[in-house]
Structures are given as C-alpha cells and as structure tokens.
N, C-alpha and C positions, 0 to 999 in steps of 0.2 A: 567439881567437872569442868563448869564454865571457867574456873579460875585458871585452872591447869591450860584449857585451851587459849585464853586470854594470854596468859605468861608466855607460852609457847610461840604465838603470833608476834607479840611485842619482841621476844628474843629473835624471832628469826628476821624481823624487819631491822634491828638493830645491827645484826649482820650483814645484812644485805647492805644498809647504809655506809657501814664501816669499809665493806669491800669497794664499793662504788668510790669513796673518798680517796681510798689508797690506791686505786687505778687511775685517779684523776690526778693525783699527786705526783706520780711519776713523771720524770722529764721525758720529752720525745726523743726519739731515736735521732731523727734529722736535725741539722744544725739549724739555728735560728735564721729564718729568712725575713728581710723587713717588708712591713705589709706596704702596700700600694701608696698610701698615703705619705709614709715614710720616704719612699722612693721618690716619690713627686717634690717632697721637701727638701730631701737631698739634691735632688737635680736644680731644685730652684735656689739653693745656697752653695753650689758648687762653683768654685774659681779657681781651684790650683789643680794642678796634673794629679795629685794624689787623689782628690776628691772624686776627679774623672773616672781615675783609674777603679777606686771603690765601685762607683756607679757602674762601670762597666762589668767587673767582677761579678755583681749583685744580678745585673740582668743576664749574664751570661748563665749564672747558676739557676734564674728563674726559668731560662729558654731549656736548660736540660731537664728540670722538673717538668715543664709542660710535654717536651719530647717523650718523656717516660710515660706519663699520664696518656698522651695520644697513643703510644704503642700498646698500652693495654686496652684502651676502648677500641683500637684496630682488630685486636683479637678477639674482644668481644663482639665487634660488629662481624667478624667473618664467623665467628660461632654462631650467632643469633640469625645470619642470613642462611645458615642451613636448614633452618626450621620455620621457613615461611609456608603455610598450610593453606590457611583460609583466604579465598579470594574477598570477600567481605569483611576482612579485619578491620578493627576500628583502629583509628587513626589518634595518638601516635603509638604505633606498634614497636615493641622492645627493639627492634632492628634499626627502626628510626631514631629512637633515643640514644643508641650506641653510635650510629652514625653522626648525629648532632653534636654529641659530646667531642667525638673525635675530630670534627671539623672545627670545633670550638677551641681544643686544645692545641691543634695545629695553626690555627690562627694567630694565639696568644704566643707560642712559640715563636712565630715568624716575627709578629711584632717585638717581643722581648729580644731576639736576635739582632733587630734593626736598631733597635737603642743600644744595645751593647756595642755595635759597630760604630755607632754616631759616638759614644762618649769615649770609647778607645781611640778614634780619630781625634778627639778634643784634647785627649791626654798626651797624644804623640807629638805633635809639633813642639809642645812646650818643652818636651822632653829632650830634643835635639839641642 
C-alpha cells in the first residue's frame, strides 16, 4: 500500500515538473525587447544614424508597452475605486497599489517617449 502511494506521488511530481519545463520552454508571444542595460550600452556606443534610429524605435516600442500597462492599471484603479468601504483601512489599500502602478507606468512611458524623441532627432540631421 505504501509503495503504491509513494509511486503515485513520485509519478505526479514528475508530471508536474515535466509540465512546468514545457511551459517555460515555449517562446514568448511578444518580440524580444532589449533590457535597460542593453539600451544603455546601445546609447553609449551609438554614433551612426542607423544606431540612433534603432534606439529611437526601441524606446518607442518600450513607450507603447508602458502605455498599455498604464491603461490596464487605470482600469484596475477605476475598478478598485468602486469598493472603498472601510474608513480605517490599512495602507496600502488595493486602490493605492493600482494608482501607484498606473503613475509609475505613465512616468516610464513619458521617459521612454522623451528618449525616443531625442534619438530620432539625433538620427534626423545626419539623414539630411
């Protein structure tokens, strides 16, 4: 009896591990976005209009992703704002967390947009 229970638990553990490895091995649906350290290195090494254009496009894509995340958090903030009940609620309330995330993503989108504009302007004069 103990052997069959032990064998069943080992088999279920093996199946869960195999499923987790399969799920992590699948490629992401979104295109590969350079990390912040890669973007900093690209900015440091950029000297040609093509490099500046690539940087501008990367920051533009980053801005779009931050804007999408901000829109999601805005909806969540609105949803959570409907359910403020307790006067003595502990901080941070769920509505505060959603608001903070929305503000963070909006700030990062603005920052990425400014960098995209900067690098597109650096690429433009050389293209003329």
